[in-house]
C-alpha positions as CSV (number, residue, x, y, z in Angstrom):
1,M,146.2,-264.0,63.6
2,N,142.4,-263.4,63.1
3,R,140.9,-259.9,63.5
4,L,139.3,-261.0,67.0
5,Q,143.1,-262.1,67.9
6,R,144.3,-258.9,67.3
7,F,141.9,-257.1,69.0
8,L,142.7,-258.8,72.2
9,V,146.2,-258.6,71.9
10,V,146.2,-254.7,71.2
11,S,143.6,-254.4,74.4
12,L,146.0,-256.1,76.5
13,I,148.9,-254.2,75.5
14,A,147.1,-250.8,75.9
15,V,145.6,-252.3,79.8
16,F,149.8,-253.0,80.1
17,V,150.7,-249.7,79.2
18,A,148.0,-247.8,81.2
19,T,148.8,-249.8,84.4
20,L,152.3,-248.7,83.9
21,A,151.9,-245.1,83.0
22,P,151.8,-243.8,86.7
23,A,155.4,-245.3,87.1
24,A,156.5,-243.8,83.8
25,L,155.2,-240.4,84.5
26,G,156.5,-240.5,88.1
27,E,159.3,-238.2,89.5
28,S,161.7,-237.9,92.7
29,Y,161.3,-235.3,95.4
30,K,162.2,-234.4,98.9
31,F,159.9,-234.3,101.9
32,G,161.0,-232.9,105.3
33,A,159.3,-234.3,108.1
34,S,161.1,-235.0,111.7
35,K,162.9,-237.9,113.1
36,P,161.7,-241.5,112.9
37,G,159.5,-241.5,116.2
38,G,158.6,-238.0,115.9
39,S,154.8,-237.1,115.3
40,W,155.9,-235.6,111.7
41,Y,157.7,-238.8,110.3
42,P,154.4,-241.0,109.8
43,I,153.0,-238.2,107.9
44,G,156.3,-238.4,105.5
45,T,155.7,-242.2,105.3
46,V,152.2,-242.3,104.5
47,L,152.8,-239.7,101.8
48,Q,155.6,-241.4,100.5
49,R,153.7,-244.6,100.0
50,L,150.4,-242.5,98.5
51,A,152.5,-240.7,96.2
52,E,154.3,-244.2,94.5
53,K,150.8,-245.5,94.5
54,N,148.7,-242.6,92.8
55,Y,151.7,-241.2,90.5
56,G,154.3,-243.2,90.5
57,D,156.3,-240.8,92.1
58,K,159.6,-241.9,94.5
59,V,159.4,-239.5,97.6
60,T,162.4,-239.5,100.1
61,V,161.4,-238.3,103.8
62,E,164.2,-236.8,105.0
63,I,164.9,-236.4,108.9
64,G,164.5,-232.9,110.1
65,G,162.5,-230.6,112.3
66,G,160.3,-227.4,111.8
67,T,163.0,-224.8,111.5
68,S,165.4,-227.1,109.7
69,N,162.8,-227.9,107.4
70,L,162.0,-224.6,106.7
71,L,165.5,-223.7,106.0
72,N,165.9,-226.4,103.3
73,V,162.9,-225.6,101.7
74,M,164.1,-222.0,101.3
75,S,167.3,-222.7,100.0
76,G,165.9,-225.3,97.5
77,K,167.3,-228.5,99.2
78,L,163.9,-229.6,99.9
79,D,161.0,-229.8,97.7
80,F,158.2,-229.8,100.5
81,G,158.6,-229.4,104.5
82,L,156.3,-229.7,107.7
83,V,156.8,-226.4,109.5
84,S,155.0,-224.2,111.9
85,A,153.3,-221.3,110.9
86,T,155.1,-219.1,113.4
87,S,158.4,-220.3,111.8
88,I,157.7,-218.5,108.5
89,Q,156.9,-215.0,110.3
90,E,160.3,-215.4,112.0
91,A,162.1,-215.9,108.7
92,L,160.2,-212.9,106.9
93,K,161.8,-211.0,109.5
94,G,165.2,-212.4,109.3
95,A,165.6,-213.2,113.0
96,K,167.9,-215.6,114.8
97,M,169.0,-218.3,112.3
98,F,167.1,-217.0,109.6
99,K,169.2,-213.9,109.8
100,G,169.8,-212.6,106.0
101,K,167.6,-215.1,104.4
102,E,164.8,-212.7,104.0
103,A,164.6,-212.9,100.5
104,Q,164.5,-216.3,100.4
105,A,161.6,-216.6,102.9
106,K,159.9,-214.5,100.6
107,K,159.8,-217.6,97.7
108,V,158.3,-219.5,100.5
109,R,154.4,-221.4,99.5
110,V,151.6,-222.8,101.5
111,A,151.3,-226.6,99.9
112,A,148.3,-227.5,102.5
113,V,147.4,-226.3,106.1
114,L,147.1,-229.1,108.5
115,Y,146.3,-229.2,112.2
116,P,146.6,-226.6,114.9
117,N,148.9,-226.9,117.9
118,Y,148.6,-225.1,121.0
119,L,151.5,-223.4,123.2
120,F,151.1,-225.4,126.8
121,W,153.1,-224.5,129.2
122,L,152.6,-227.1,132.0
123,V,153.6,-227.9,135.6
124,W,152.7,-230.4,138.1
125,A,149.4,-229.5,140.2
126,K,150.9,-229.7,143.0
127,S,153.8,-227.2,142.4
128,D,154.1,-223.6,143.6
129,I,154.0,-222.1,139.8
130,T,150.6,-220.7,138.9
131,S,151.7,-218.2,136.5
132,Y,154.5,-218.0,133.7
133,E,156.2,-215.2,135.6
134,Q,156.9,-217.7,138.2
135,L,158.9,-220.0,135.8
136,K,161.7,-217.9,136.4
137,G,164.3,-219.7,138.5
138,K,163.1,-222.9,137.4
139,R,164.3,-226.1,135.5
140,V,162.4,-226.0,132.1
141,N,162.5,-228.0,128.9
142,V,161.9,-225.7,125.8
143,M,162.0,-228.5,122.8
144,P,165.0,-229.4,120.7
145,K,166.9,-226.2,119.3
146,R,165.9,-226.9,115.7
147,F,162.4,-227.8,116.4
148,S,159.7,-224.9,115.3
149,F,158.1,-225.0,119.0
150,Q,161.7,-224.4,120.6
151,A,162.0,-221.1,118.4
152,L,158.3,-220.2,119.4
153,N,158.9,-221.0,123.1
154,Q,161.9,-218.8,122.9
155,Q,159.8,-215.7,121.3
156,M,156.7,-216.0,123.2
157,L,158.6,-215.6,126.5
158,G,160.4,-212.7,124.9
159,A,157.3,-211.0,124.5
160,L,156.6,-211.6,128.0
161,G,159.9,-210.1,129.2
162,I,161.6,-213.3,129.5
163,S,164.8,-215.0,128.3
164,Y,166.5,-218.3,128.6
165,D,168.9,-216.9,131.4
166,D,166.2,-216.0,133.7
167,F,165.8,-220.3,134.3
168,A,167.7,-222.4,136.4
169,K,168.3,-224.7,134.0
170,V,167.3,-225.1,130.2
171,N,166.5,-228.4,128.3
172,Y,166.3,-229.1,124.8
173,L,164.8,-232.7,124.6
174,G,162.3,-234.5,122.7
175,F,159.0,-235.4,123.8
176,N,159.7,-238.8,125.3
177,D,162.9,-237.4,127.4
178,A,161.0,-234.4,128.5
179,V,158.1,-236.5,129.9
180,A,160.7,-239.0,131.5
181,Q,162.4,-235.9,133.0
182,M,159.3,-234.4,134.1
183,K,158.1,-237.7,135.9
184,D,161.6,-238.0,137.4
185,N,161.6,-234.4,138.8
186,H,164.7,-233.1,137.0
187,I,162.8,-230.6,135.7
188,D,160.1,-228.5,136.7
189,A,158.0,-227.2,133.6
190,Y,157.3,-228.7,130.1
191,L,157.1,-225.9,127.5
192,G,156.0,-227.1,124.2
193,P,153.3,-228.0,121.6
194,G,149.9,-229.6,123.0
195,E,146.3,-230.4,121.8
196,E,143.4,-232.2,123.3
197,N,144.5,-235.8,124.3
198,Y,148.0,-234.9,123.1
199,A,150.0,-238.5,123.9
200,P,153.1,-236.9,125.9
201,I,150.6,-234.8,127.9
202,V,148.4,-237.8,128.4
203,Q,151.2,-239.7,129.6
204,L,152.3,-236.9,132.4
205,A,148.7,-236.4,133.5
206,A,148.1,-240.3,134.1
207,H,151.3,-240.0,136.3
208,A,150.1,-237.1,138.4
209,P,147.6,-233.9,138.5
210,I,149.1,-231.5,135.8
211,R,148.5,-227.6,135.5
212,I,148.3,-225.8,132.1
213,L,149.4,-222.2,132.8
214,S,146.8,-220.0,131.6
215,F,147.7,-216.5,130.2
216,S,145.5,-213.1,130.5
217,K,144.0,-211.2,127.6
218,D,147.0,-209.1,127.8
219,A,149.6,-211.3,127.9
220,V,148.3,-213.5,124.7
221,A,147.8,-209.8,123.0
222,K,151.7,-209.6,123.6
223,M,152.5,-213.1,122.0
224,N,150.1,-212.1,119.1
225,A,151.5,-208.8,118.3
226,A,155.2,-210.5,118.7
227,N,153.9,-213.5,115.9
228,A,150.7,-212.8,114.1
229,A,150.6,-216.7,113.4
230,A,150.4,-217.1,117.2
231,V,146.7,-216.7,117.7
232,P,144.2,-216.5,120.6
233,F,142.9,-220.2,121.5
234,T,141.2,-221.2,124.8
235,L,141.4,-225.0,125.9
236,D,138.2,-226.5,127.5
237,K,139.1,-227.1,131.0
238,K,137.7,-230.8,130.5
239,Y,141.0,-231.6,129.1
240,Y,143.5,-232.8,131.4
241,D,141.0,-232.2,134.3
242,Q,142.1,-228.6,134.5
243,K,140.3,-226.5,137.4
244,S,139.3,-223.9,135.0
245,D,139.7,-223.0,131.0
246,V,143.2,-222.2,129.7
247,N,143.5,-219.3,127.5
248,T,146.8,-219.6,125.5
249,V,147.6,-219.3,121.7
250,Q,147.6,-221.7,118.6
251,T,149.2,-222.2,115.6
252,F,148.8,-224.2,112.4
253,V,151.1,-227.0,110.8
254,L,151.7,-226.3,107.4
255,I,153.4,-228.4,104.4
256,V,155.4,-225.5,102.6
257,S,157.3,-225.7,99.6
258,N,159.2,-223.3,97.5
259,E,157.7,-220.9,94.7
260,D,160.0,-222.5,92.2
261,V,158.7,-226.0,92.5
262,P,156.3,-226.9,89.3
263,A,152.7,-226.2,90.4
264,E,151.8,-229.8,88.9
265,R,154.1,-231.6,91.7
266,V,152.6,-229.1,94.3
267,Y,149.0,-230.1,93.1
268,K,149.5,-233.7,93.0
269,L,150.6,-233.3,97.1
270,T,147.9,-231.1,98.0
271,K,145.2,-233.6,96.3
272,T,147.0,-236.6,97.7
273,L,146.8,-235.1,101.0
274,Y,143.2,-233.5,101.6
275,E,141.8,-236.7,99.8
276,N,143.2,-239.2,102.1
277,L,142.7,-237.9,105.4
278,G,141.4,-240.9,106.9
279,E,144.9,-242.4,106.0
280,F,146.8,-239.8,107.5
281,A,144.8,-240.2,110.6
282,G,145.4,-243.6,110.8
283,A,148.9,-243.1,111.3
284,V,148.8,-239.4,113.1
285,K,145.9,-238.6,115.4
286,A,146.4,-235.3,115.1
287,M,145.8,-235.7,111.4
288,G,141.9,-236.2,112.1
289,R,141.8,-232.5,112.4
290,V,142.9,-231.3,109.3
291,K,139.9,-229.7,107.3
292,L,140.1,-228.5,103.8
293,A,138.0,-225.8,105.4
294,N,140.9,-224.3,106.8
295,A,143.0,-224.3,104.2
296,T,142.3,-221.0,103.0
297,V,143.1,-219.6,106.8
298,N,145.6,-216.6,106.6
299,V,148.8,-218.4,107.7
300,G,150.9,-215.8,107.0
301,A,152.3,-216.7,103.8
302,P,150.9,-217.0,100.0
303,R,149.6,-220.0,98.9
304,H,151.3,-221.9,96.0
305,A,150.1,-221.9,92.6
306,G,149.7,-226.1,92.9
307,M,147.7,-225.7,95.9
308,D,145.4,-222.9,94.1
309,K,145.0,-225.2,91.4
310,Y,143.3,-227.8,93.8
311,L,141.3,-225.6,96.0
312,K,139.9,-224.2,92.5
313,E,138.7,-227.4,91.9
314,K,137.3,-228.1,95.0
315,G,135.4,-224.7,94.9
316,T,137.1,-223.5,97.9
317,N,139.8,-220.9,97.1
């Protein structure tokens, strides 16, 4: 073998090794999303694909919900999980299912700030329900029990002096079942998350005109006092053909981790998410509203060192 042939062989080997490097350096970790069919599950599957492609990482997408994801991140059963920022505030207080877990909650770190969700309590426009006080004695859906928004509903109702006992019936249904129950007049109100052009609510509005209940400044202040991560928001009346602008609260969806998760692992996830927003938005419309500029907003929990590393690189920390 002459010198040129040796050079070519060595070069080919180097190229081959380079193509294998990401896989050789890859690691395995768990990401808590939602049930298949839920709006969070596709976020996990896109991350799974990109982590494999870019780093050779093996990501297992776990079925869960906002509250269960947070509990499992706190205990170390998950490396990452999708949660609502309001759930972290509950955990830090040791409220309800987080009772006695305050120390674990203090180890929660933010890995990415995603999009805002709005609190929408809605009824049919033909209904005589025009304020949240008139929900008493009605049949309502509050979202599944281990969903962040079910916990938020309960907390916001409490802030306004209402409990589940005040309703004639409380359902814990997911989006599709809640829409079906509303259409069939088996429930009077949908209490849950929303956004502009939110698919479940679009379906309801297409079936018949809807009314999204608006809150007074005093009511919004009470909700914010109950949970600092529930901040004031006004929905323009052009959405869902409302008679006037809707005053409510919003909270951000986050990806969280545990402070014990290696910084480099978190850095890779943060970088993968923010630098591939188009791919995520292609799978989940709401991801089109994610902005790097929102990564530094105060969501009630400190950022992970791995996220800080990425933001420092981008000059946004």
